[in-house]
Phi, psi and omega in degrees: 000323180297320179297318178297322178297324178288320182287323188240063178274158184290343179296335182262005178271134176230173185271359179292139179288154177292149181230129178264127183252100182296323179296321178293322177297318178297319178298313180298320178300317181295326177296316182286332178295330179269359184285157177297138183301319180295319178298315179296319179299320179293329177287325183277327187310317180297335179278341182230060187296336183270352180278117179235339181220126358288162179302140181303324179302319180292316179298313181297319180296331179282329188248347190298326179283340183264345182281135177209166177284156181292341181265001183263000000 
C-alpha cells in the first residue's frame, strides 16, 4: 500500500478527461507483432499462471500475426 501511495498521489491528479489514442494503440500493436515469441510469452505468463499446455510460446507463435486491435 505504501508503494501505491507513492505512485498515485493526489498531486498528479488533474481535471482533464482521459483520452484514448487509437493510433498509439496501433503502433504498440505493431511493435509487439514483431517481438520475439519467448519475450511475448514471458509478458503473458503472469496473466495466465495455470496455463501449461500447450506451451505459451507455441500458442503465441500461431496467433501473433493474426491478432489485431478492433480498430485496425
